[in-house]
N, C-alpha and C positions, 0 to 999 in steps of 0.2 A: 680215173674210172674204176669204179671197184667192179661193174658185173656186166653183162651184156643187156641192149636195150630193155627199159621198162614199159611195161603197160597198164596203162592207167584206166582202172577201174572204178573209183571211188570219188564221189563228188568232189570229199573236202581238198583231194589232189588235184584234182579238173579245176577248182574254183581258183586253186594257188597260183598255177600258172597259166589260168586266163586274164589274170591282171596283167596290163600293157607294160608297166616297167619290170615285173618279173619277168616278162617273156623276153624283154630286153638283158635284164642280168645275166639270164639263164645261157641266151645265147653269146654273151661277152665272156660268160665263165665257160662255156665249152670251147669256144677259139683259146682264150687262155691258157686253160686247163687245171691252173690254181691262179687264184688272186686275194687279195685283201678288200676290206668292202670302202675301203678308200680308193685302192685302184681301181674297182668297178666304178666308184661313185665319179673319177674325172671321167671315164669312157661314155657315161652316162649322162655327165653335167647334173649332176642330184644330189644334195646333201647327203653327206655321210653317216648321218644317224639315220636319214629315211632309206638309205640303199640298207642299212644293216638290218632297219626291220623287214623289209621285203627277203632279203635274203635267209632271215629266221623264218619265214613262213614258207620259203620253198624248202628249206630243212625239216618244219614241221610236215611237209607233205612229200617228204623220203626224194626229194626231187635232187637236192646239194646235200652233202655232207662236209663236214670239218674233214681240211687235209693236214697233211703234217708242215710244220710250220717250214717256213723256208727263208728265214731270216731269223737273225739273233735275238730279236727283238720279242721275248715270248708274250709280249701284252701285244702280238699281232696275231688276229684269229684268220687262218686260210681255209677258205674253201675250195672244193672242187665238183662239177655233176658226178653225184652217186652212182651212174650209167652211162651207157654209150648212148645217148638219146634216148626219146620214149615215143610210145604210139598208142592211140586210139584206136580200138574199132568197132563198126557200128553193131557189130553181135551183144559187147557189153551196153550198149545204148537202146538196145529194140523193149526192153518191159520196164525202163526206168525213165520217164518225162522229165526230171530233173537232169539228170546226166545228159537228157540229148539236148537240152536247150542250154546246158553250159557247156556241152561239145562245140554247139553251130555260135555260142559267143565264141569258144576259142577258135573257133575257126575263121570268124571274122576278125578278130584282132591280130591274129596271124597274115591274115590275106592282106590286112593294112599295111600291116609291119613291112611285109613283105613286097608290096607296092612302092612304100614309103622309099624302101634299099635302092631299087631298079630306077626310081626317078634320079635318086640321090646322083647312082651312075650314070645315067643320061645326062644330068645337068652338069656334072663333072669330069664327061669322059675326056674334054680335052685337056685334062690335068693329068691322063695317066698318058704312059709312053704308045708308039706307035703297035708296039709287042701287044701289050696288055689290052690295046681298043681292037688289035686284029683276032686276039685271044677269047674275047667275048663273044659269048655265043646267044643267041633269042632267036627262037624259033617255033613253028606251030605246026600240029600235025592234028589229022580232022580224020583217023581212021575209023571205018566201021568194025568194030569189033564186040564179041560176045561179054557178059560179065566176067567170064571165066578166062577172055583172051586178056581182059584189062588186069587182071589179077595177076596174071603170069608176068605180063608185062611190067607191071609195078615191082615185082619180085625181081626181077633180070636188074630192071634198073635201080635198086637199091642195092642189089650184087655189088654192081659194077660201081657203084659211087663209095661204096664202103670199101672197096679193094685200093681204089685211088688213095681215099680218104687216109685208108690204113697204111699205105705206102708213103704218102708225103709225111704223115707225123713218124713212122722209122726213121726218114733219111732227115726229116727234121730234129730228130733226139741224138742221131748219129752226127749233126755238127752242119749238114746240109740246110744253109739258112738263106744264101745269096739269091734273090729274086722274089723270093718267099712274100705273097701276099693273102691276106682271108680272100677266101672266093665264096660268094652264095651259090647255089644252084636250088632251085625253086622248081618244084616238077609238079604238075597239077594235071590228074587224069579224071574225068568224069564224064557222065552222059550230060547231054542236051538234045532240045529239042527245039528247030529253026524254026 
């Protein structure tokens, strides 16, 4: 990844990442760090030609980029995320109804995929070791906060998660791969009325 988190402010990029398969491909590529279309096609159980098409759309949106070739086969095209994740900020959407609608569609797709991931874990929980079942977390907190306090909480949680992710990436790069698994941490913080 070549740059820090990317802030999405244009409709084309937002539409590109809102496609359910593209979101799955982006997530798989983020975890893999670099991959070919055929490697990603195996992970998402889709045809290589379809995956290649959607990878090009993600690249057109600037979300991924070509990576250095990782094999002797010069015909293979390797991809990597172009940044350490991305973000969408409400203040960029308030005067653009088409951006707000695309952001809402993206949020729904993301929510559905996150729920599917968690449901799959719950359904397959018995296939994981005792250590992984004990380590898994699921909690709900219902604090009464101001908007500023919620924003501060979000910043702190992001900093903690980034610290742990970067430490894990460094350890893995140093060869510490024993017992490592992909882990999803989904956080939602939003106001609601009962």
